[in-house]
C-alpha positions in Angstrom: 1.3 18.8 3.7 -1.3 17.7 1.8 -2.4 13.5 1.1 -5.3 14.5 -0.8 -3.5 16.7 -3.5 -0.7 14.1 -5.8 0.2 17.1 -7.9 3.7 18.3 -6.6 7.1 17.5 -5.9 8.5 14.3 -6.8 5.1 12.6 -7.7 4.6 15.5 -10.6 7.9 15.0 -12.0 7.2 11.0 -11.9 3.8 11.5 -13.6 5.0 14.2 -16.2 8.3 11.3 -17.4 5.6 9.1 -17.2 3.8 10.3 -19.4 5.1 8.7 -22.5 6.5 5.6 -20.6 5.7 1.9 -21.1 4.2 0.5 -18.3 5.6 -2.3 -16.1 4.4 -5.6 -17.2 2.5 -6.8 -14.0 1.7 -10.2 -12.6 -1.5 -11.6 -13.8 -3.3 -11.6 -10.5 -2.9 -7.6 -10.6 -5.6 -5.6 -12.2 -5.0 -1.5 -12.8 -7.3 1.2 -13.4 -7.0 4.0 -15.3 -7.6 7.9 -15.0 -6.4 11.1 -17.2 -2.8 11.0 -15.4 -2.0 7.5 -16.2 -2.7 3.9 -14.9 -2.4 3.2 -11.4 -2.4 -0.8 -9.1 -6.2 -1.3 -8.7 -6.4 -4.8 -7.0 -4.0 -8.1 -6.0 -5.6 -10.9 -6.0 -3.5 -13.7 -4.4 -6.5 -15.6 -2.9 -5.5 -19.5 -3.2 -7.2 -22.9 -3.4 -6.6 -25.6 -0.2 -6.9 -29.3 -0.3 -9.1 -29.0 3.1 -11.8 -26.6 4.6 -10.8 -23.5 6.1 -12.2 -22.0 9.2 -12.7 -18.6 9.4 -12.4 -17.9 13.2 -8.4 -18.8 12.2 -8.6 -16.6 9.4 -9.6 -13.6 11.6 -6.7 -14.7 14.0 -4.0 -14.8 11.8 -5.3 -11.1 10.3 -4.9 -10.1 13.9 -1.0 -11.4 14.1 -0.1 -10.7 10.8 -1.8 -7.7 9.9 -0.9 -3.8 11.8 -2.2 -0.2 10.8 -0.4 1.9 12.8 0.0 5.2 12.3 3.2 6.9 10.0 4.6 9.8 10.3 5.3 11.8 7.1 7.6 14.9 6.9 9.2 17.2 4.5 11.4 20.4 4.9 9.9 22.5 2.6 10.3 25.3 4.7 13.8 24.9 4.4 16.2 28.0 4.2 19.3 29.9 4.5 19.7 32.6 7.1 21.8 35.7 7.1 24.8 34.4 8.4 24.8 31.4 5.9 23.2 29.0 8.2 20.9 26.6 6.7 17.5 25.8 8.7 15.7 22.9 7.9 12.3 23.7 8.7 10.3 20.4 9.3 6.6 20.2 8.1 4.9 17.0 9.5 1.9 15.1 9.5 0.5 11.3 11.0 -1.6 9.4 8.5 -3.1 6.2 8.5 -3.3 4.3 12.0 -6.8 2.7 13.4 -8.5 -0.6 13.8 -7.1 -3.7 11.6 -10.7 -5.0 11.5 -13.1 -2.5 9.4 -16.3 -5.6 8.8 -16.6 -8.6 9.9 -19.8 -11.1 8.8 -19.2 -14.3 10.0 -22.5 -15.9 8.0 -20.6 -14.9 4.6 -16.9 -16.0 6.3 -15.5 -12.2 5.4 -13.6 -9.6 6.5 -12.6 -6.1 5.6 -9.7 -5.1 7.0 -7.0 -2.3 6.9 -3.5 -2.2 6.8 -0.3 -0.3 6.7 2.7 -1.9 5.9 6.7 -1.0 5.1 7.6 -1.0 1.9 9.8 -3.3 -0.1 11.9 -0.5 -2.0 15.0 -0.1 -3.8 15.3 3.5 -2.6 18.3 3.7 -0.3 18.1 5.6 3.0 14.3 5.9 2.7 11.1 4.4 4.2 8.5 3.7 2.2 5.2 2.5 3.5 2.1 0.6 1.6 -1.5 1.2 2.8 -4.3 -1.1 1.9 -7.7 -2.8 2.6 -7.9 -6.4 2.5 -11.0 -8.3 1.9 -9.9 -11.6 3.3 -12.8 -14.5 3.1 -13.1 -18.5 3.6 -15.3 -20.3 1.3 -16.1 -24.3 1.5 -19.0 -24.6 -0.6 -19.5 -27.1 -3.6 -17.7 -24.6 -6.2 -14.4 -25.9 -3.9 -12.5 -24.3 -0.6 -10.7 -21.2 -0.8 -9.0 -18.7 1.5 -9.6 -14.9 -0.3 -6.9 -12.5 -0.5 -8.1 -9.4 -2.2 -5.5 -6.1 -1.5 -7.4 -3.1 -2.9 -7.4 0.9 -2.1 -3.5 0.8 -2.5 -1.4 3.4 -2.0 2.2 4.4 -0.7 3.8 7.6 0.8 8.1 8.2 1.5 8.6 8.7 5.2 10.6 11.8 4.5 11.2 13.5 0.9 13.7 16.3 2.1 13.1 19.5 0.2 10.1 18.0 -2.0 6.9 18.3 -1.1 5.2 15.0 0.7 2.0 14.1 -0.6 1.4 11.6 1.4 -0.5 8.4 0.7 -0.9 8.5 -3.4 -1.9 5.8 -5.5 0.5 3.9 -7.1 1.3 4.3 -10.7 2.2 1.3 -13.1 5.0 3.3 -14.7 8.7 2.3 -14.3 9.4 5.2 -12.6 6.8 4.5 -9.7 8.2 0.9 -9.1 5.0 -0.6 -8.6 6.5 -4.1 -9.2 8.0 -2.9 -5.3 4.7 -2.8 -4.2 3.0 -6.1 -5.5 5.9 -8.0 -3.6 4.9 -6.0 -0.8 1.4 -7.1 -0.6 2.4 -10.7 -1.8 5.0 -10.6 1.6 1.7 -10.1 3.4 -0.4 -12.7 1.7 2.5 -15.0 2.3 2.7 -14.5 6.0 -1.1 -15.0 6.6 -1.0 -18.1 4.2 1.8 -19.7 6.2 -0.6 -18.9 9.3 -3.4 -20.9 8.0 -1.4 -24.1 7.7 
């Protein structure tokens, strides 16, 4: 499997069918980017104003308590075959993706942290586990322009844990066409932001 070649299996079929598809209407806090293959989720800005000064140390603690960056095992059965006796054999191709430290960068002077996270996605596909990987710029601002907690998600990708007989392309950008189900990814990251916001209270 390869996480860097989003060109085979279900993904290719989705892109082909989506060439003429109308993009999903996205909330105003979601921005997209365009490429030759189509449009993808770019940033989800879930920053919010607060009525009182926010402690950056508290934000770091909430990030540590709320966000994880566990590795995810991805697999397919592209090598499956039927033997001479008619028995079906499922040859599993597997890889481990993601993992590592949650905090990539912390600057106490600017009250900003860059965070890597992996979360199980809200998915409408039954009997299938999907995961979302992302970067998060988390910050607190207590200046003359107002008091705010900054929560900006970017570098957003999604992977299906097992794709069966279709090649598993690993974590790939999330398209904006209906078949890519971008609103499920948006809802997944809104839930992450909601947990952080509850922790900050």
